[in-house]
DOKE-448586 format. One line per field, with one value per residue (C-alpha): residue number from 1; x, y, z. Coordinates in nm, 2 decimals, decimal comma. Example, Ala and Ser with C-alpha at 12.3 -4.5 7.8 and 13.67 -1.06 7.14 Angstrom:
2
seq	[1; 2]
east	[1,23; 1,37]
north	[-0,45; -0,11]
up	[0,78; 0,71]
***
This chain:
344
seq	[1; 2; 3; 4; 5; 6; 7; 8; 9; 10; 11; 12; 13; 14; 15; 16; 17; 18; 19; 20; 21; 22; 23; 24; 25; 26; 27; 28; 29; 30; 31; 32; 33; 34; 35; 36; 37; 38; 39; 40; 41; 42; 43; 44; 45; 46; 47; 48; 49; 50; 51; 52; 53; 54; 55; 56; 57; 58; 59; 60; 61; 62; 63; 64; 65; 66; 67; 68; 69; 70; 71; 72; 73; 74; 75; 76; 77; 78; 79; 80; 81; 82; 83; 84; 85; 86; 87; 88; 89; 90; 91; 92; 93; 94; 95; 96; 97; 98; 99; 100; 101; 102; 103; 104; 105; 106; 107; 108; 109; 110; 111; 112; 113; 114; 115; 116; 117; 118; 119; 120; 121; 122; 123; 124; 125; 126; 127; 128; 129; 130; 131; 132; 133; 134; 135; 136; 137; 138; 139; 140; 141; 142; 143; 144; 145; 146; 147; 148; 149; 150; 151; 152; 153; 154; 155; 156; 157; 158; 159; 160; 161; 162; 163; 164; 165; 166; 167; 168; 169; 170; 171; 172; 173; 174; 175; 176; 177; 178; 179; 180; 181; 182; 183; 184; 185; 186; 187; 188; 189; 190; 191; 192; 193; 194; 195; 196; 197; 198; 199; 200; 201; 202; 203; 204; 205; 206; 207; 208; 209; 210; 211; 212; 213; 214; 215; 216; 217; 218; 219; 220; 221; 222; 223; 224; 225; 226; 227; 228; 229; 230; 231; 232; 233; 234; 235; 236; 237; 238; 239; 240; 241; 242; 243; 244; 245; 246; 247; 248; 249; 250; 251; 252; 253; 254; 255; 256; 257; 258; 259; 260; 261; 262; 263; 264; 265; 266; 267; 268; 269; 270; 271; 272; 273; 274; 275; 276; 277; 278; 279; 280; 281; 282; 283; 284; 285; 286; 287; 288; 289; 290; 291; 292; 293; 294; 295; 296; 297; 298; 299; 300; 301; 302; 303; 304; 305; 306; 307; 308; 309; 310; 311; 312; 313; 314; 315; 316; 317; 318; 319; 320; 321; 322; 323; 324; 325; 326; 327; 328; 329; 330; 331; 332; 333; 334; 335; 336; 337; 338; 339; 340; 341; 342; 343; 344]
east	[0,00; 0,16; 0,13; 0,23; 0,09; 0,04; -0,33; -0,53; -0,79; -0,98; -1,14; -0,85; -0,85; -0,63; -0,83; -1,16; -1,02; -0,87; -1,20; -1,41; -1,67; -1,74; -1,80; -1,63; -1,96; -2,16; -2,49; -2,61; -2,95; -3,17; -3,36; -3,04; -3,01; -2,64; -2,74; -2,84; -2,64; -2,33; -2,04; -1,70; -1,45; -1,13; -0,76; -0,49; -0,11; -0,21; -0,39; -0,75; -1,02; -1,37; -1,62; -2,00; -2,16; -2,50; -2,64; -3,01; -3,25; -3,00; -2,81; -2,44; -2,20; -2,07; -1,90; -1,88; -1,90; -1,52; -1,46; -1,70; -1,55; -1,20; -1,31; -1,47; -1,15; -0,93; -1,15; -1,12; -0,74; -0,74; -0,96; -0,71; -0,89; -1,15; -1,20; -1,57; -1,49; -1,70; -1,64; -1,81; -1,84; -2,09; -2,24; -2,06; -1,72; -1,77; -1,88; -1,57; -1,34; -1,52; -1,43; -1,79; -1,92; -2,16; -2,46; -2,78; -2,82; -2,49; -2,65; -2,90; -2,62; -2,42; -2,72; -2,77; -2,40; -2,39; -2,69; -2,53; -2,20; -2,40; -2,61; -2,35; -2,20; -1,97; -1,86; -1,49; -1,38; -1,03; -0,98; -0,75; -0,69; -0,52; -0,28; -0,44; -0,79; -1,10; -1,22; -1,14; -1,22; -1,31; -1,26; -1,56; -1,59; -1,87; -1,77; -1,92; -1,80; -2,02; -2,19; -2,42; -2,50; -2,68; -2,76; -3,00; -3,20; -3,46; -3,75; -4,12; -4,35; -4,52; -4,21; -4,05; -3,75; -3,55; -3,58; -3,45; -3,11; -2,87; -2,86; -2,52; -2,43; -2,62; -2,42; -2,32; -2,20; -2,06; -1,95; -1,71; -1,74; -1,52; -1,29; -1,25; -1,17; -0,92; -0,74; -0,70; -0,58; -0,33; -0,19; -0,35; -0,40; -0,36; -0,09; -0,27; -0,15; -0,40; -0,27; -0,33; -0,68; -0,76; -0,64; -0,86; -1,20; -1,44; -1,53; -1,47; -1,11; -1,04; -1,20; -0,99; -0,67; -0,75; -0,80; -0,49; -0,28; -0,42; -0,30; 0,01; 0,34; 0,65; 0,79; 0,69; 0,35; 0,03; -0,11; -0,45; -0,73; -0,99; -1,28; -1,10; -1,03; -1,39; -1,49; -1,22; -1,35; -1,71; -1,82; -2,16; -2,11; -1,90; -1,89; -1,53; -1,63; -1,86; -1,58; -1,34; -1,59; -1,66; -1,28; -1,21; -1,27; -1,09; -0,79; -0,79; -0,78; -0,50; -0,29; -0,35; -0,25; 0,06; -0,02; -0,01; 0,23; 0,02; -0,26; -0,25; -0,51; -0,36; -0,56; -0,92; -1,26; -1,29; -0,91; -0,80; -0,55; -0,51; -0,16; -0,10; 0,23; 0,29; 0,47; 0,80; 1,03; 1,24; 1,00; 0,97; 0,69; 0,40; 0,29; 0,63; 0,62; 0,28; 0,40; 0,69; 0,47; 0,24; 0,54; 0,57; 0,83; 0,80; 0,70; 1,04; 1,24; 1,00; 1,05; 1,42; 1,42; 1,16; 1,35; 1,70; 1,61; 1,29; 1,38; 1,45; 1,16; 0,90; 1,16; 1,26; 0,89; 0,83; 1,14; 1,02; 0,67; 0,81; 1,02; 0,71; 0,51; 0,77; 0,75; 1,10; 1,19; 1,24; 1,49; 1,33; 1,65; 1,85; 1,60; 1,51; 1,84; 1,95; 2,23; 2,00; 1,74; 2,00; 2,14; 1,80]
north	[0,00; 0,33; 0,63; 0,97; 1,18; 1,11; 1,10; 0,88; 0,68; 0,36; 0,40; 0,28; -0,01; -0,24; -0,19; -0,25; -0,57; -0,67; -0,64; -0,83; -0,56; -0,74; -1,11; -1,35; -1,55; -1,51; -1,55; -1,47; -1,59; -1,27; -1,38; -1,41; -1,14; -1,11; -1,00; -0,67; -0,62; -0,81; -0,78; -0,91; -0,98; -1,18; -1,18; -1,22; -1,20; -1,12; -0,80; -0,78; -0,65; -0,54; -0,39; -0,36; -0,35; -0,21; -0,30; -0,20; -0,35; -0,43; -0,67; -0,72; -0,66; -0,99; -1,16; -0,93; -0,62; -0,65; -0,61; -0,32; -0,13; -0,18; -0,07; 0,25; 0,33; 0,27; 0,51; 0,76; 0,75; 0,74; 1,05; 1,24; 1,21; 1,48; 1,73; 1,66; 1,29; 1,19; 0,93; 0,98; 0,66; 0,43; 0,10; -0,06; 0,07; -0,03; -0,38; -0,42; -0,30; -0,53; -0,85; -0,92; -1,01; -0,79; -1,02; -0,85; -1,00; -0,85; -0,50; -0,61; -0,75; -0,42; -0,22; -0,44; -0,42; -0,04; -0,03; -0,25; -0,05; 0,27; 0,16; -0,03; 0,15; 0,03; 0,13; 0,09; 0,08; 0,12; 0,04; 0,22; 0,04; 0,16; -0,10; -0,27; -0,12; -0,32; -0,02; 0,10; 0,39; 0,34; 0,56; 0,49; 0,61; 0,55; 0,51; 0,44; 0,37; 0,56; 0,89; 0,90; 0,71; 0,84; 0,61; 0,54; 0,22; 0,05; -0,20; -0,27; 0,00; -0,23; -0,41; -0,35; -0,11; -0,41; -0,58; -0,29; -0,31; -0,03; 0,13; 0,03; 0,36; 0,57; 0,82; 0,67; 0,89; 0,76; 0,99; 0,83; 0,91; 1,18; 0,96; 0,70; 0,97; 1,14; 0,82; 0,74; 1,09; 1,06; 0,74; 0,48; 0,23; -0,15; -0,31; -0,56; -0,74; -0,64; -0,91; -1,17; -1,03; -1,07; -1,44; -1,53; -1,62; -1,62; -1,32; -1,53; -1,60; -1,23; -1,14; -1,40; -1,28; -0,92; -1,02; -1,24; -0,96; -0,72; -0,95; -1,09; -1,02; -0,92; -1,27; -1,62; -1,79; -1,66; -1,88; -1,79; -1,97; -2,11; -1,96; -1,62; -1,65; -1,73; -1,41; -1,21; -1,34; -1,25; -1,61; -1,63; -1,97; -2,08; -2,45; -2,54; -2,78; -2,52; -2,26; -2,49; -2,57; -2,20; -2,14; -2,44; -2,30; -1,98; -2,18; -2,39; -2,07; -1,91; -2,22; -2,26; -1,89; -1,95; -1,68; -1,96; -2,24; -2,43; -2,43; -2,65; -2,71; -2,80; -2,95; -3,04; -2,89; -2,54; -2,53; -2,57; -2,34; -2,26; -2,18; -2,01; -2,05; -1,77; -1,81; -1,62; -1,55; -1,86; -2,08; -2,45; -2,57; -2,63; -2,94; -3,10; -3,00; -3,16; -3,48; -3,51; -3,44; -3,73; -3,95; -3,85; -3,58; -3,27; -2,94; -2,78; -3,07; -3,11; -2,74; -2,77; -3,09; -2,94; -2,62; -2,77; -3,07; -3,00; -3,22; -3,52; -3,52; -3,71; -3,97; -4,02; -4,05; -4,32; -4,50; -4,51; -4,61; -4,90; -5,02; -5,01; -5,20; -5,47; -5,49; -5,36; -5,16; -4,78; -4,60; -4,25; -4,09; -4,22; -4,21; -3,85; -3,69; -3,44; -3,66; -3,96; -3,76; -3,62; -3,97; -4,13]
up	[0,00; -0,11; 0,12; 0,00; 0,28; 0,65; 0,72; 0,95; 0,75; 0,77; 0,43; 0,21; -0,04; 0,17; 0,50; 0,32; 0,19; 0,53; 0,72; 0,47; 0,39; 0,06; 0,11; -0,13; -0,16; -0,48; -0,29; 0,06; 0,19; 0,15; 0,47; 0,68; 0,94; 0,85; 0,50; 0,65; 0,96; 1,09; 1,33; 1,23; 1,50; 1,41; 1,43; 1,16; 1,23; 1,59; 1,48; 1,61; 1,39; 1,50; 1,25; 1,23; 0,89; 0,79; 0,45; 0,45; 0,19; -0,09; 0,12; 0,21; -0,08; -0,22; -0,51; -0,82; -0,60; -0,53; -0,91; -0,94; -0,65; -0,78; -1,13; -0,99; -0,79; -1,10; -1,31; -1,03; -1,06; -1,44; -1,44; -1,22; -0,88; -0,96; -0,67; -0,66; -0,60; -0,90; -1,17; -1,51; -1,72; -1,88; -1,78; -2,08; -1,97; -1,61; -1,70; -1,92; -1,63; -1,39; -1,58; -1,68; -2,02; -2,21; -2,18; -2,08; -1,74; -1,63; -1,67; -1,40; -1,19; -1,22; -1,11; -0,80; -0,73; -0,74; -0,51; -0,25; -0,26; -0,23; 0,07; 0,28; 0,58; 0,85; 1,20; 1,29; 1,65; 1,79; 2,15; 2,40; 2,73; 3,05; 3,21; 3,51; 3,44; 3,33; 3,14; 2,80; 2,57; 2,20; 1,90; 1,66; 1,31; 1,05; 0,69; 0,35; 0,00; -0,25; -0,17; -0,48; -0,79; -1,10; -1,39; -1,68; -1,66; -1,88; -1,82; -1,87; -1,74; -1,49; -1,37; -1,04; -1,05; -0,92; -1,26; -1,46; -1,62; -1,69; -2,03; -2,18; -2,33; -2,08; -1,87; -1,53; -1,25; -0,92; -0,64; -0,39; -0,02; 0,10; 0,32; 0,04; -0,22; 0,01; 0,09; -0,28; -0,34; -0,06; -0,21; 0,01; -0,27; -0,26; -0,47; -0,69; -1,00; -1,28; -1,51; -1,25; -1,18; -1,55; -1,54; -1,25; -1,40; -1,10; -0,87; -0,56; -0,68; -0,74; -0,40; -0,22; -0,39; -0,28; 0,08; 0,08; -0,07; 0,20; 0,49; 0,32; 0,50; 0,30; 0,32; 0,43; 0,45; 0,60; 0,88; 1,03; 1,22; 0,98; 1,17; 1,18; 0,81; 0,73; 0,90; 0,72; 0,39; 0,48; 0,48; 0,66; 0,82; 1,12; 1,02; 0,93; 0,65; 0,48; 0,51; 0,34; 0,06; 0,01; -0,03; -0,25; -0,59; -0,51; -0,39; -0,71; -0,93; -0,72; -0,74; -1,12; -1,18; -0,96; -0,71; -0,45; -0,43; -0,18; 0,07; 0,38; 0,66; 0,99; 1,28; 1,31; 1,37; 1,50; 1,59; 1,23; 1,08; 0,72; 0,58; 0,25; 0,07; -0,19; -0,51; -0,51; -0,80; -0,85; -0,66; -0,73; -0,96; -0,72; -0,92; -0,85; -0,49; -0,46; -0,63; -0,38; -0,08; -0,19; -0,14; 0,22; 0,18; 0,40; 0,22; 0,29; 0,15; -0,15; -0,23; -0,23; -0,45; -0,70; -0,73; -0,77; -0,97; -1,17; -1,46; -1,24; -0,99; -1,21; -1,30; -0,94; -0,83; -1,10; -0,99; -0,62; -0,73; -0,93; -0,63; -0,41; -0,67; -0,67; -0,29; -0,25; 0,06; 0,01; 0,23; 0,24; 0,37; 0,07; -0,21; -0,15; -0,07; -0,35; -0,49; -0,52; -0,71; -0,94; -1,00; -1,09]
***
C-alpha cells in the first residue's frame, strides 16, 4: 500500500479488503439477518479487527462487488482524482473493467452491485486500554464507499425497478465518499497485479486474492485460524467444513494462476489453521512439490528438490513407485536426498 501523505484513515482499499466488507460469496441468503447487519471480530497476524456492517434493503456486498468497486476506484485514478470525487463513465465501460461479459443479465447485476455498494456502511472501533484497568475507551468512526450514484435504466413500465437493467451507453455517475476519495488521493492504494486479476476467472477467486494480498506479509507464508479467516472473507457460516468448501474453488484458481504455491489445513474442527504459501520469484513448480509431498516428503524438503532438480523429480517418483510396486523396501533418507534424485 503506497502512502504519499500522513493521514489517519480507515477508508482505504487495503483496509476495506482486510476487514471483509465485501463477502467472497456469490450469494447470501436474503432472509439471513447477517445479510443486512453483521459484526465481524477476528484476528490475523495477531492483529485484532472489529467492525460492524449495515447494508439495509439491498443486502451485504458480495461476489462481483469487489470487481465493481476496484473498477470505480481505478477510473477515479485514471480521471485524475476529480475534486468533486465523482467518476463519469458508462455501464458498458464499467462492465468491461469489472471482468464481466456484455450479456444482458450483467447489466442487471451491475445495477444491483452499485446499489449494494451505495447503501453499505460500516462502523470501525479502535480500543484504548489503560494498564491494570478493566475499562477502555473506544474511538468509533462511521464510513461508507459511495456517496451518490446516477444512472440510466430500462425495463417494462409495470415491472419492479429491481428488474430494470442499466442502459449500456447511458451516462453513469458515481461519487465516492469523501474519506475514500481522500485516501486514494493521498496514495492509500492496494498493490494488486492487474494481469493476475484478469487471469482469475471467478469473482470469488479475485476477491480472495484481494483479501490475501491485504493481509500478506513481506515474506513467508500466512497462517491464520480457519474460523477467523472465514470471517475475514465474509463467509456467513461458522462451520469449518462449509468454510473450506466455500474457499475451495478460489484456492484452485489461485494455485492454477501461480499466485499460490500451496494451501494447507492443519488441525481439526474449530481449531483448524489454514496456511497459504505464496509463489516467489524462483519458486519451485507447485505441481512437482505436490508430487513429492504425496510420497511423504515434507514441504520444505519437497520445495528444495523441486527447485533444484525440476527435470528429475518425475523420473525419481516413477522409480520409487516402481520399487514399491515390486515390494522392495524404500529408504526414504537415501531415495530422496538431492544426490540420489540427481542420479536417478
